[in-house]
C-alpha positions in Angstrom: -9.5 -112.0 73.8 -12.9 -113.0 75.2 -15.1 -110.8 77.3 -17.5 -112.0 79.9 -20.4 -109.6 79.5 -21.5 -108.1 82.9 -25.1 -107.2 82.7 -25.0 -105.4 86.1 -22.2 -103.0 85.2 -22.7 -102.3 81.5 -19.4 -101.7 79.6 -18.7 -100.8 76.0 -15.7 -103.1 75.7 -15.4 -104.2 72.1 -18.2 -101.9 70.9 -16.6 -98.5 71.2 -16.5 -97.8 67.4 -20.3 -98.1 67.3 -22.1 -94.8 66.8 -24.3 -95.6 69.8 -21.9 -97.7 71.8 -23.5 -97.1 75.2 -26.9 -98.2 74.0 -25.4 -101.1 72.0 -23.6 -102.3 75.2 -27.0 -102.2 76.9 -28.5 -104.4 74.3 -25.6 -106.9 74.6 -25.9 -106.8 78.4 -29.6 -107.6 78.0 -28.6 -110.8 76.1 -26.2 -111.7 78.9 -29.0 -111.1 81.5 -31.3 -113.5 79.5 -28.8 -116.3 79.5 -27.9 -115.9 83.1 -31.5 -115.7 84.3 -32.8 -118.5 82.2 -29.8 -120.9 82.0 -27.2 -119.7 84.6 -24.7 -119.4 81.7 -22.3 -116.5 81.4 -22.5 -114.7 78.1 -19.1 -114.4 76.6 -18.1 -112.5 73.4 -15.0 -112.6 71.3 -13.6 -110.1 68.7 -15.1 -111.1 65.3 -11.6 -111.0 63.8 -10.7 -113.9 66.1 -13.7 -116.0 65.0 -14.1 -115.6 61.2 -15.8 -119.0 61.1 -18.8 -117.6 63.1 -19.0 -114.5 61.0 -19.0 -116.6 57.8 -21.6 -119.0 59.3 -24.0 -116.2 59.9 -23.3 -114.6 56.6 -24.0 -117.9 54.8 -27.3 -118.3 56.5 -28.3 -114.7 55.7 -27.2 -115.2 52.1 -29.6 -118.1 51.8 -32.3 -115.6 52.5 -30.9 -113.1 50.0 -29.4 -110.8 52.7 -25.9 -109.6 52.4 -24.8 -107.1 55.1 -22.2 -104.4 54.4 -21.5 -103.8 58.1 -18.3 -104.6 59.9 -18.7 -107.3 62.6 -17.2 -106.3 65.9 -18.0 -109.2 68.2 -19.4 -112.7 68.2 -20.7 -115.1 70.7 -21.4 -118.9 70.3 -23.2 -120.9 73.0 -24.8 -124.3 73.2 -27.4 -124.5 76.0 -30.0 -127.2 76.6 -29.5 -128.7 73.1 -29.8 -125.3 71.3 -26.9 -123.6 69.6 -27.0 -119.8 69.6 -24.6 -117.7 67.5 -24.5 -113.9 67.7 -22.8 -111.3 65.6 -22.7 -107.7 66.8 -22.0 -105.2 64.0 -20.4 -101.8 64.1 -23.6 -100.0 63.0 -25.2 -101.4 66.3 -27.1 -104.2 64.7 -27.1 -107.6 66.5 -28.1 -110.8 64.7 -28.6 -114.1 66.5 -29.2 -117.5 64.9 -30.4 -120.4 66.9 -31.2 -124.0 66.1 -32.0 -127.1 68.0 -29.4 -129.7 67.7 -31.9 -132.6 67.7 -33.5 -133.5 64.4 -36.8 -131.6 63.7 -36.1 -128.9 66.1 -36.7 -125.2 65.8 -34.6 -122.7 63.8 -34.7 -118.9 64.0 -32.9 -115.8 62.9 -33.3 -112.7 65.0 -32.4 -109.1 64.3 -32.1 -106.5 67.1 -31.8 -102.8 66.5 -30.1 -100.7 69.1 -32.0 -97.5 70.3 -30.6 -94.5 68.4 -29.0 -96.5 65.5 -29.7 -95.6 61.9 -32.3 -98.0 60.5 -30.6 -100.3 57.9 -31.8 -100.2 54.4 
């Protein structure tokens, strides 16, 4: 079931197994605020188990950079806004990874890692 992230009333829905769930929910809400303020788009997440294709896509891109994460994915988000596709995976250890790329040829590509306040720093 999808969840529309409310950045005004931060909720831990879908993130409760994280060791720092409240802070992690704040990080996710900040992403929602960014998309609303910049694009007027609602940031919606889904349980990772319902979208294994997105988890696999992010894992494949990370593996190309010799990164294999042992963390359990909790939630994912996938948005296409202004010709840019954004894919997010929120992991149980409170790590958030986003991958973006411009759909037009020759556009930008990026992988972002966000650590939640209070989480254990990944090896």
